[in-house]
C-alpha positions in Angstrom: -0.1 0.1 0.0 2.8 2.6 0.8 4.4 1.9 -2.5 1.1 2.4 -4.4 0.3 5.6 -2.5 3.8 6.9 -3.4 3.1 6.1 -7.1 -0.2 7.8 -7.0 1.4 10.9 -5.4 4.1 10.9 -8.0 1.5 10.8 -10.8 -0.6 13.6 -9.3 2.5 15.9 -8.9 4.1 14.9 -12.3 3.0 17.8 -14.3 4.6 20.2 -11.7 7.7 18.1 -11.4 8.0 17.9 -15.2 7.9 21.7 -15.5 10.5 22.0 -12.7 12.8 19.5 -14.3 12.7 21.2 -17.7 13.2 24.6 -16.1 16.3 23.3 -14.2 17.6 21.8 -17.4 17.2 25.0 -19.3 19.0 26.8 -16.6 21.9 24.3 -16.8 22.0 24.7 -20.6 22.1 28.5 -20.2 24.8 28.5 -17.6 27.5 27.3 -20.1 29.4 25.6 -17.4 32.8 23.8 -17.7 32.6 19.9 -17.7 33.4 19.5 -14.0 30.4 21.7 -13.1 28.1 20.0 -15.5 29.0 16.7 -13.9 28.3 18.1 -10.5 24.9 19.3 -11.4 24.0 16.2 -13.4 24.3 13.7 -10.5 21.8 15.8 -8.5 19.9 18.3 -10.7 17.3 19.1 -8.1 14.2 17.8 -9.8 11.7 15.4 -8.1 9.2 12.6 -8.6 9.1 10.9 -11.9 11.4 13.7 -13.3 14.0 13.4 -10.7 17.5 13.5 -12.3 20.3 12.1 -10.2 23.0 9.5 -10.2 24.6 7.4 -7.4 28.3 8.3 -8.1 31.3 9.4 -6.2 31.8 13.0 -7.7 35.6 12.6 -8.1 35.2 9.2 -9.9 32.5 10.2 -12.3 34.3 13.5 -13.0 37.5 11.6 -13.8 35.7 9.2 -16.1 34.0 12.2 -17.9 37.4 13.6 -18.6 38.5 10.3 -20.0 35.5 10.2 -22.3 35.9 13.8 -23.4 39.5 13.1 -24.5 37.9 10.6 -27.0 35.9 13.4 -28.6 33.2 10.7 -28.9 30.6 10.7 -31.8 28.6 7.8 -30.3 28.0 6.8 -26.7 26.0 3.8 -25.5 24.9 3.4 -21.9 23.3 0.3 -20.4 21.4 1.5 -17.3 19.8 4.9 -17.5 18.3 4.8 -13.9 17.6 8.4 -13.0 19.5 9.9 -15.9 22.4 11.6 -14.2 25.1 9.9 -16.1 23.0 10.2 -19.4 23.0 14.0 -18.8 26.9 13.9 -18.8 27.2 11.8 -21.8 24.7 14.0 -23.8 27.1 16.9 -23.2 30.0 14.9 -24.7 28.5 12.8 -27.5 28.8 14.8 -30.7 26.4 12.6 -32.8 24.3 10.1 -30.8 23.7 9.0 -27.3 21.8 5.6 -26.8 20.8 5.0 -23.2 19.0 1.8 -22.3 16.9 0.9 -19.2 14.5 -2.0 -18.1 11.8 0.3 -16.9 9.6 3.0 -18.5 9.5 5.9 -16.0 6.2 7.7 -16.9 7.4 10.1 -19.6 11.0 10.6 -18.2 12.3 9.7 -21.5 11.0 13.0 -22.9 13.3 14.8 -20.4 16.3 12.7 -21.3 15.9 13.3 -25.0 16.2 17.1 -24.1 19.6 16.5 -22.3 22.0 17.7 -25.2 22.9 21.5 -24.8 21.9 24.0 -27.3 23.9 23.8 -30.5 24.8 20.2 -30.0 24.2 17.8 -32.8 23.7 14.9 -30.4 20.5 13.0 -30.9 19.4 11.0 -27.8 17.6 7.6 -28.0 16.0 6.1 -24.9 15.5 2.4 -25.4 13.3 0.5 -22.8 13.8 -3.3 -22.4 16.0 -6.1 -21.2 19.5 -5.5 -22.4 20.1 -9.3 -22.2 17.4 -10.1 -24.9 18.8 -10.7 -28.4 15.8 -8.7 -29.8 16.8 -5.7 -27.7 20.4 -6.0 -28.9 19.2 -5.9 -32.4 17.3 -2.7 -31.7 20.4 -1.1 -30.4 22.3 -2.1 -33.5 19.5 -0.7 -35.8 19.6 2.5 -33.7 23.3 2.8 -34.2 22.7 2.6 -38.0 26.2 1.2 -38.7 28.1 3.7 -36.5 30.7 2.3 -34.1 30.5 3.1 -30.4 33.2 5.3 -29.0 32.3 4.8 -25.3 30.2 2.1 -23.7 29.1 2.6 -20.0 27.8 -0.6 -18.3 25.8 0.2 -15.2 22.7 -1.9 -15.5 22.3 -5.5 -14.1 25.0 -5.7 -11.3 25.1 -9.5 -11.0 28.3 -11.1 -12.3 26.3 -13.0 -14.9 24.4 -9.8 -16.0 27.3 -7.6 -16.4 29.2 -10.5 -18.3 26.2 -10.7 -20.7 26.1 -6.9 -21.2 29.9 -6.9 -21.9 29.7 -9.9 -24.3 26.7 -8.4 -26.3 27.7 -4.6 -26.5 31.5 -4.4 -26.3 31.9 -5.8 -29.8 30.1 -2.6 -30.9 33.0 -0.4 -29.6 35.6 0.8 -32.0 39.3 0.0 -31.6 40.8 2.4 -29.2 37.3 3.2 -27.6 36.5 2.8 -24.0 34.3 0.4 -22.0 33.6 1.4 -18.3 32.0 -0.5 -15.5 30.6 0.9 -12.3 30.9 -0.6 -8.8 34.2 -2.4 -9.1 35.5 -2.2 -5.6 35.6 -5.4 -3.5 33.5 -4.1 -0.6 29.9 -3.7 -1.8 26.7 -2.9 0.3 24.6 -5.5 -1.5 25.2 -9.2 -2.2 23.9 -8.7 -5.7 26.6 -6.0 -6.5 29.0 -8.5 -8.2 30.6 -6.4 -10.8 33.9 -6.6 -9.0 34.1 -10.4 -9.7 33.7 -9.8 -13.4 36.2 -6.9 -13.4 38.9 -9.0 -11.8 38.6 -11.3 -14.8 38.2 -8.9 -17.7 41.0 -6.6 -16.7 43.6 -9.4 -16.9 46.1 -8.7 -19.7 44.0 -5.6 -20.8 44.7 -1.9 -21.0 42.7 -0.8 -18.0 42.5 2.1 -15.4 40.8 1.9 -12.1 39.1 5.2 -10.8 38.6 4.8 -7.1 38.2 7.7 -4.7 39.2 5.6 -1.6 40.4 2.0 -1.6 38.7 1.3 1.6 35.3 2.7 0.5 32.1 0.7 0.5 30.6 0.4 -3.1 31.4 2.5 -6.2 34.7 2.6 -8.1 34.9 2.7 -11.8 36.9 0.4 -14.1 37.9 1.6 -17.6 39.1 -0.8 -20.4 40.4 0.4 -23.6 39.6 -1.6 -26.6 42.8 -2.8 -28.4 43.6 -0.8 -31.6 
Protein backbone atom coordinates (compact mmCIF):
# COMPACT_ATOMS: atom_id res chain seq x y z
CA UNK A 1 0.00 0.00 0.00
CA UNK A 2 2.75 2.58 0.82
CA UNK A 3 4.35 1.90 -2.58
CA UNK A 4 1.04 2.34 -4.39
CA UNK A 5 0.36 5.59 -2.52
CA UNK A 6 3.79 6.90 -3.44
CA UNK A 7 3.12 6.08 -7.10
CA UNK A 8 -0.22 7.90 -6.99
CA UNK A 9 1.40 10.95 -5.41
CA UNK A 10 4.12 10.99 -8.07
CA UNK A 11 1.48 10.72 -10.81
CA UNK A 12 -0.52 13.56 -9.27
CA UNK A 13 2.51 15.82 -9.00
CA UNK A 14 4.04 14.80 -12.34
CA UNK A 15 3.00 17.94 -14.30
CA UNK A 16 4.59 20.22 -11.69
CA UNK A 17 7.73 18.08 -11.46
CA UNK A 18 8.00 17.91 -15.25
CA UNK A 19 7.87 21.70 -15.51
CA UNK A 20 10.43 22.04 -12.73
CA UNK A 21 12.80 19.54 -14.36
CA UNK A 22 12.71 21.22 -17.76
CA UNK A 23 13.27 24.61 -16.10
CA UNK A 24 16.32 23.29 -14.24
CA UNK A 25 17.64 21.72 -17.43
CA UNK A 26 17.21 25.00 -19.30
CA UNK A 27 19.07 26.83 -16.54
CA UNK A 28 21.89 24.31 -16.79
CA UNK A 29 22.07 24.75 -20.56
CA UNK A 30 22.12 28.54 -20.27
CA UNK A 31 24.86 28.53 -17.62
CA UNK A 32 27.46 27.30 -20.13
CA UNK A 33 29.42 25.55 -17.39
CA UNK A 34 32.76 23.73 -17.68
CA UNK A 35 32.59 19.93 -17.74
CA UNK A 36 33.39 19.52 -14.03
CA UNK A 37 30.42 21.72 -13.06
CA UNK A 38 28.12 19.96 -15.52
CA UNK A 39 29.01 16.65 -13.87
CA UNK A 40 28.36 18.10 -10.43
CA UNK A 41 24.90 19.32 -11.48
CA UNK A 42 24.07 16.17 -13.41
CA UNK A 43 24.39 13.78 -10.50
CA UNK A 44 21.84 15.82 -8.52
CA UNK A 45 19.92 18.25 -10.70
CA UNK A 46 17.31 19.12 -8.08
CA UNK A 47 14.19 17.81 -9.82
CA UNK A 48 11.69 15.49 -8.13
CA UNK A 49 9.21 12.65 -8.58
CA UNK A 50 9.16 10.85 -11.93
CA UNK A 51 11.37 13.62 -13.30
CA UNK A 52 14.09 13.43 -10.68
CA UNK A 53 17.55 13.51 -12.30
CA UNK A 54 20.39 12.13 -10.23
CA UNK A 55 23.05 9.42 -10.16
CA UNK A 56 24.60 7.39 -7.37
CA UNK A 57 28.19 8.27 -8.14
CA UNK A 58 31.24 9.48 -6.25
CA UNK A 59 31.83 12.95 -7.67
CA UNK A 60 35.60 12.57 -8.06
CA UNK A 61 35.18 9.22 -9.84
CA UNK A 62 32.53 10.21 -12.35
CA UNK A 63 34.35 13.50 -13.05
CA UNK A 64 37.56 11.61 -13.83
CA UNK A 65 35.64 9.26 -16.11
CA UNK A 66 33.99 12.20 -17.89
CA UNK A 67 37.44 13.63 -18.62
CA UNK A 68 38.55 10.29 -20.08
CA UNK A 69 35.48 10.22 -22.31
CA UNK A 70 35.90 13.87 -23.32
CA UNK A 71 39.44 13.10 -24.50
CA UNK A 72 37.97 10.60 -26.99
CA UNK A 73 35.94 13.36 -28.65
CA UNK A 74 33.18 10.75 -28.92
CA UNK A 75 30.68 10.70 -31.72
CA UNK A 76 28.57 7.88 -30.27
CA UNK A 77 28.01 6.81 -26.66
CA UNK A 78 26.04 3.75 -25.52
CA UNK A 79 24.85 3.43 -21.91
CA UNK A 80 23.37 0.30 -20.34
CA UNK A 81 21.35 1.45 -17.32
CA UNK A 82 19.72 4.88 -17.52
CA UNK A 83 18.28 4.76 -13.97
CA UNK A 84 17.56 8.40 -13.00
CA UNK A 85 19.47 9.83 -15.95
CA UNK A 86 22.36 11.55 -14.17
CA UNK A 87 25.12 9.93 -16.20
CA UNK A 88 23.06 10.18 -19.41
CA UNK A 89 23.02 13.94 -18.89
CA UNK A 90 26.83 13.95 -18.75
CA UNK A 91 27.16 11.79 -21.87
CA UNK A 92 24.67 14.04 -23.72
CA UNK A 93 27.11 16.91 -23.21
CA UNK A 94 29.98 14.84 -24.62
CA UNK A 95 28.51 12.81 -27.51
CA UNK A 96 28.80 14.73 -30.75
CA UNK A 97 26.38 12.65 -32.80
CA UNK A 98 24.35 10.10 -30.82
CA UNK A 99 23.65 8.91 -27.29
CA UNK A 100 21.78 5.65 -26.79
CA UNK A 101 20.75 5.02 -23.20
CA UNK A 102 18.99 1.80 -22.23
CA UNK A 103 16.91 0.85 -19.22
CA UNK A 104 14.61 -1.94 -18.11
CA UNK A 105 11.80 0.33 -16.92
CA UNK A 106 9.70 3.07 -18.50
CA UNK A 107 9.46 5.90 -15.96
CA UNK A 108 6.23 7.68 -16.87
CA UNK A 109 7.47 10.07 -19.54
CA UNK A 110 10.96 10.56 -18.10
CA UNK A 111 12.36 9.73 -21.55
CA UNK A 112 11.02 13.07 -22.85
CA UNK A 113 13.33 14.85 -20.45
CA UNK A 114 16.31 12.63 -21.30
CA UNK A 115 15.90 13.37 -25.01
CA UNK A 116 16.22 17.08 -24.16
CA UNK A 117 19.57 16.60 -22.38
CA UNK A 118 21.94 17.78 -25.15
CA UNK A 119 22.89 21.46 -24.76
CA UNK A 120 21.89 24.09 -27.33
CA UNK A 121 23.94 23.83 -30.51
CA UNK A 122 24.75 20.16 -29.97
CA UNK A 123 24.17 17.76 -32.86
CA UNK A 124 23.71 14.89 -30.41
CA UNK A 125 20.52 12.88 -30.87
CA UNK A 126 19.36 10.94 -27.80
CA UNK A 127 17.58 7.59 -28.10
CA UNK A 128 16.00 6.12 -24.96
CA UNK A 129 15.50 2.37 -25.37
CA UNK A 130 13.34 0.47 -22.86
CA UNK A 131 13.73 -3.29 -22.44
CA UNK A 132 15.94 -6.13 -21.24
CA UNK A 133 19.49 -5.51 -22.43
CA UNK A 134 20.13 -9.26 -22.27
CA UNK A 135 17.46 -10.08 -24.85
CA UNK A 136 18.69 -10.70 -28.39
CA UNK A 137 15.76 -8.66 -29.77
CA UNK A 138 16.84 -5.69 -27.66
CA UNK A 139 20.43 -5.98 -28.88
CA UNK A 140 19.14 -5.88 -32.44
CA UNK A 141 17.22 -2.70 -31.62
CA UNK A 142 20.44 -1.14 -30.34
CA UNK A 143 22.25 -2.09 -33.54
CA UNK A 144 19.47 -0.66 -35.70
CA UNK A 145 19.58 2.57 -33.71
CA UNK A 146 23.34 2.80 -34.22
CA UNK A 147 22.69 2.59 -37.96
CA UNK A 148 26.17 1.25 -38.66
CA UNK A 149 28.05 3.73 -36.48
CA UNK A 150 30.71 2.33 -34.12
CA UNK A 151 30.48 3.14 -30.42
CA UNK A 152 33.25 5.30 -28.96
CA UNK A 153 32.30 4.79 -25.32
CA UNK A 154 30.20 2.09 -23.64
CA UNK A 155 29.11 2.58 -20.02
CA UNK A 156 27.83 -0.60 -18.33
CA UNK A 157 25.83 0.22 -15.21
CA UNK A 158 22.71 -1.95 -15.42
CA UNK A 159 22.38 -5.47 -14.02
CA UNK A 160 25.04 -5.68 -11.31
CA UNK A 161 25.13 -9.48 -10.96
CA UNK A 162 28.28 -11.12 -12.29
CA UNK A 163 26.27 -12.99 -14.92
CA UNK A 164 24.37 -9.86 -15.90
CA UNK A 165 27.40 -7.62 -16.38
CA UNK A 166 29.17 -10.41 -18.27
CA UNK A 167 26.20 -10.65 -20.65
CA UNK A 168 26.13 -6.90 -21.24
CA UNK A 169 29.85 -6.90 -21.96
CA UNK A 170 29.64 -9.87 -24.33
CA UNK A 171 26.70 -8.38 -26.23
CA UNK A 172 27.71 -4.72 -26.51
CA UNK A 173 31.51 -4.45 -26.20
CA UNK A 174 31.94 -5.76 -29.78
CA UNK A 175 30.14 -2.60 -30.93
CA UNK A 176 32.94 -0.41 -29.54
CA UNK A 177 35.55 0.77 -32.01
CA UNK A 178 39.26 -0.04 -31.62
CA UNK A 179 40.74 2.49 -29.22
CA UNK A 180 37.34 3.17 -27.66
CA UNK A 181 36.48 2.76 -23.99
CA UNK A 182 34.28 0.44 -21.95
CA UNK A 183 33.58 1.44 -18.34
CA UNK A 184 32.02 -0.51 -15.48
CA UNK A 185 30.54 0.94 -12.30
CA UNK A 186 30.87 -0.56 -8.78
CA UNK A 187 34.18 -2.43 -9.14
CA UNK A 188 35.51 -2.18 -5.57
CA UNK A 189 35.51 -5.38 -3.52
CA UNK A 190 33.47 -4.12 -0.57
CA UNK A 191 29.87 -3.71 -1.76
CA UNK A 192 26.74 -2.89 0.29
CA UNK A 193 24.60 -5.53 -1.48
CA UNK A 194 25.31 -9.18 -2.24
CA UNK A 195 23.84 -8.67 -5.71
CA UNK A 196 26.53 -6.07 -6.54
CA UNK A 197 28.97 -8.47 -8.17
CA UNK A 198 30.63 -6.33 -10.84
CA UNK A 199 33.96 -6.60 -9.03
CA UNK A 200 34.08 -10.35 -9.68
CA UNK A 201 33.73 -9.83 -13.42
CA UNK A 202 36.13 -6.88 -13.42
CA UNK A 203 38.90 -9.00 -11.92
CA UNK A 204 38.56 -11.39 -14.86
CA UNK A 205 38.17 -8.93 -17.72
CA UNK A 206 41.04 -6.67 -16.66
CA UNK A 207 43.67 -9.45 -16.92
CA UNK A 208 46.06 -8.61 -19.74
CA UNK A 209 43.98 -5.61 -20.81
CA UNK A 210 44.73 -1.88 -20.99
CA UNK A 211 42.75 -0.72 -17.97
CA UNK A 212 42.46 2.08 -15.46
CA UNK A 213 40.75 1.96 -12.07
CA UNK A 214 39.13 5.15 -10.82
CA UNK A 215 38.54 4.77 -7.09
CA UNK A 216 38.23 7.67 -4.66
CA UNK A 217 39.18 5.63 -1.58
CA UNK A 218 40.43 2.02 -1.71
CA UNK A 219 38.64 1.33 1.59
CA UNK A 220 35.26 2.68 0.49
CA UNK A 221 32.05 0.67 0.44
CA UNK A 222 30.66 0.44 -3.08
CA UNK A 223 31.33 2.53 -6.19
CA UNK A 224 34.62 2.58 -8.11
CA UNK A 225 34.87 2.69 -11.90
CA UNK A 226 36.86 0.36 -14.12
CA UNK A 227 37.85 1.59 -17.58
CA UNK A 228 39.01 -0.76 -20.33
CA UNK A 229 40.45 0.43 -23.64
CA UNK A 230 39.57 -1.70 -26.63
CA UNK A 231 42.77 -2.83 -28.43
CA UNK A 232 43.58 -0.84 -31.56
